[in-house]
C-alpha positions in Angstrom: 18.0 84.4 -102.6 17.6 84.4 -98.7 18.9 85.1 -100.2 35.2 83.6 -128.4 35.4 82.6 -129.2 36.5 79.8 -131.1 34.4 76.5 -132.0 33.8 75.1 -129.0 31.7 71.5 -127.7 29.4 71.9 -125.3 27.0 69.1 -123.3 23.2 70.1 -124.0 22.4 67.7 -121.0 20.1 69.5 -118.6 18.2 68.8 -115.2 16.2 65.6 -116.5 18.2 64.1 -119.7 20.7 64.5 -122.6 21.0 65.1 -126.0 23.7 65.4 -128.0 26.4 67.9 -127.8 26.0 70.7 -130.5 28.5 73.9 -131.3 28.3 77.8 -130.3 29.5 80.0 -133.3 33.0 81.3 -133.5 32.7 85.1 -132.8 36.4 85.5 -133.6 37.7 86.6 -130.1 41.5 86.3 -130.0 41.3 85.2 -126.3 41.2 81.9 -127.3 38.6 79.1 -126.1 35.6 81.9 -124.8 32.6 82.3 -126.5 30.4 85.2 -125.5 26.9 84.3 -124.1 25.3 88.0 -124.4 26.1 89.6 -127.3 26.0 93.5 -126.2 22.9 94.2 -128.3 20.4 91.8 -128.0 18.9 89.3 -125.6 17.2 86.7 -128.8 19.7 83.9 -127.1 18.1 84.0 -123.8 14.5 83.5 -122.5 12.7 84.9 -119.5 10.7 83.0 -116.8 9.2 85.6 -114.4 6.9 84.8 -111.2 3.1 84.4 -112.0 3.8 84.6 -115.9 4.1 82.7 -118.1 7.7 81.8 -119.9 8.6 84.2 -122.3 6.9 86.6 -121.1 9.0 89.6 -119.7 6.9 91.7 -117.6 7.3 95.1 -117.2 10.2 94.9 -120.0 12.4 93.5 -116.4 15.3 92.2 -118.8 16.5 94.9 -121.2 19.6 95.9 -123.1 21.4 99.3 -122.8 24.4 100.7 -123.5 26.0 96.9 -123.8 24.3 95.7 -120.6 21.6 93.3 -119.0 19.8 95.9 -117.3 17.4 94.6 -114.9 14.9 97.3 -114.1 11.5 97.7 -112.2 10.3 100.9 -113.5 7.4 99.5 -115.1 6.2 97.3 -112.2 3.6 98.6 -109.3 4.0 96.5 -106.4 6.6 93.9 -106.7 4.4 90.6 -105.5 7.3 88.2 -105.2 7.8 88.5 -109.4 11.3 87.0 -109.7 12.4 86.6 -112.2 15.1 84.8 -114.4 16.8 85.5 -117.6 18.3 82.1 -119.1 20.1 81.1 -121.5 19.3 79.2 -124.3 21.6 76.0 -124.2 22.2 74.0 -120.7 25.8 73.0 -120.2 27.9 71.0 -118.0 31.5 71.6 -117.7 32.5 75.0 -118.2 34.1 78.2 -116.9 31.4 81.0 -117.0 33.1 84.7 -116.2 30.8 88.0 -115.9 30.4 91.5 -114.1 28.2 92.7 -111.9 27.0 96.5 -110.5 23.7 97.1 -108.1 22.4 100.5 -109.2 19.1 102.2 -108.5 16.5 101.3 -105.6 14.8 98.0 -104.5 11.5 98.2 -105.7 8.6 98.6 -103.6 6.9 95.5 -101.6 10.0 93.6 -102.8 11.3 91.2 -99.5 14.0 92.7 -97.3 16.5 90.4 -97.7 16.6 91.4 -102.1 18.5 94.8 -101.1 21.8 94.7 -102.8 21.1 91.1 -103.8 20.8 89.3 -107.4 22.5 85.9 -108.4 23.7 83.9 -111.3 21.7 80.6 -111.4 23.3 77.3 -112.7 22.2 73.8 -113.4 19.0 74.9 -113.4 15.6 73.1 -114.4 15.0 73.9 -118.2 12.9 76.9 -117.8 10.1 75.5 -119.9 9.1 72.8 -117.2 8.3 75.8 -114.8 4.7 76.2 -113.4 3.4 80.2 -113.8 3.3 80.3 -110.4 7.2 78.8 -109.1 9.1 81.6 -107.5 12.9 79.6 -107.8 13.9 77.3 -110.0 15.3 73.9 -109.2 19.1 74.8 -109.4 22.0 76.3 -107.6 22.8 79.9 -107.4 26.2 81.8 -107.1 24.6 84.7 -104.8 25.9 87.8 -105.0 25.1 90.8 -102.5 26.5 94.3 -102.2 27.7 95.9 -99.1 25.3 98.1 -97.4 27.7 101.0 -96.6 27.3 100.1 -92.7 31.4 98.7 -92.4 29.8 95.4 -91.8 30.6 92.3 -94.0 28.7 91.5 -96.7 30.6 88.4 -98.8 29.6 88.0 -102.4 29.5 85.2 -104.4 28.1 82.9 -102.1 25.7 79.6 -102.8 22.5 79.6 -102.3 20.3 76.2 -103.1 16.4 76.9 -104.4 15.2 72.8 -104.6 18.9 71.5 -104.4 21.6 70.6 -101.7 25.4 70.5 -102.2 28.0 68.9 -100.2 30.6 71.6 -98.2 33.5 70.6 -96.1 32.6 66.7 -96.9 29.3 67.1 -95.6 25.8 67.7 -97.3 24.9 71.3 -96.1 22.1 71.9 -93.6 21.8 75.4 -94.5 20.0 77.2 -97.6 22.7 79.6 -98.3 26.7 79.3 -97.5 28.6 82.4 -97.6 32.0 82.9 -98.8 35.1 84.6 -97.8 34.9 87.3 -100.2 35.4 91.2 -99.6 32.5 93.0 -99.3 32.0 95.6 -102.3 30.3 98.9 -101.5 28.1 101.3 -103.7 27.7 101.0 -108.0 31.5 99.3 -108.7 31.5 96.5 -111.5 32.6 93.4 -109.2 33.7 90.4 -111.8 32.4 86.9 -110.7 33.4 83.6 -112.2 32.2 80.2 -111.9 33.6 77.0 -112.4 31.5 73.5 -112.9 32.6 70.3 -113.5 29.4 68.5 -114.0 28.2 67.1 -110.1 32.0 67.2 -109.0 33.7 70.0 -108.0 32.3 73.6 -108.3 34.7 76.7 -107.5 33.4 80.4 -106.9 35.6 83.5 -107.5 35.4 86.9 -107.1 37.7 89.6 -108.9 40.2 86.8 -109.1 39.8 85.2 -105.7 38.7 81.6 -105.0 36.1 82.7 -102.3 34.3 79.4 -102.3 34.2 75.5 -103.2 31.8 72.8 -102.7 30.7 69.7 -104.4 27.7 66.9 -105.9 25.2 69.7 -106.1 21.8 67.3 -105.7 18.2 67.5 -106.0 16.8 68.3 -102.7 15.9 70.5 -100.0 13.1 73.3 -100.0 12.5 77.1 -100.8 11.6 76.6 -104.1 8.1 76.7 -104.7 4.9 75.7 -106.9 7.2 73.8 -108.8 5.9 70.6 -110.7 7.0 67.7 -108.1 7.6 65.5 -111.5 10.9 68.1 -112.1 12.2 67.6 -108.3 13.3 63.8 -108.2 15.5 64.6 -104.3 18.4 62.8 -104.5 19.1 62.8 -108.4 22.8 64.7 -109.0 22.7 67.3 -110.9 25.5 67.1 -114.1 24.0 70.2 -116.2 21.8 73.0 -116.5 20.4 76.1 -117.7 22.0 79.6 -116.9 20.1 82.6 -115.7 20.7 86.1 -114.4 18.0 86.9 -111.1 15.7 89.5 -110.7 14.8 89.5 -107.8 14.0 93.0 -106.5 17.0 95.1 -106.6 17.9 96.5 -110.2 21.2 95.5 -111.2 23.2 95.4 -114.7 25.7 92.5 -116.2 28.1 92.6 -118.7 30.7 90.7 -120.5 29.1 87.5 -120.3 31.4 84.7 -121.2 31.8 81.0 -121.4 34.8 78.0 -122.0 33.7 75.0 -122.5 36.1 72.5 -119.7 36.9 68.7 -120.4 34.1 67.1 -119.7 35.7 63.8 -117.7 32.0 61.9 -117.3 32.5 61.1 -121.2 
């Protein structure tokens, strides 16, 4: 935007409420504590919400699985028409460590805004997509923004923070900016980049790129602007976000994701 693997417990809390804890299945990996969110074969555990379409409609086969990757593609689109989309994992989370890999491929879709060039993201602490209206562009959420270098020798960090319909505290005060740049290196071309998010409910949030901590902030809260077309009852400004859904973004630039895994962290609010 203008940016396993053993059984474990996780919160089913989401943006407006909370239910009891549930478990994800053990996938038998020796890397203790990690669970695959993407099985490399299908996206049956995920569901789609694209602007101008109803939840569950994967317009243009935007999100698809090929060669063990989730691919975000626009080859069945005409003009982009602000059809910003997100692919949501089926269950919300609160305290966790998320890791994934991404790479930018192909050309920006015709009609996509200029700022979406080599631009995607991972949304988290997101509202339930089933509460989004048909013409809502962005979920009320926090975004780990992913950017690719433009090949011009100028710095373009990745692992930034953007805040559609939200605010965060950065360096001791509520940030007035919609996006906050990280301190990451610039990654040009179609190389795979490893991203990680360490989320402690509504407390500390840490962004990591290729093993380097590049950004930290706290107190994600509903507020701010940028998100449009939402149902007002789901934008309760001032409400702290301690949990929510995780989603991969489609913003007009083809991008691939793979090796998406999560590990529960101790919930200090319990």
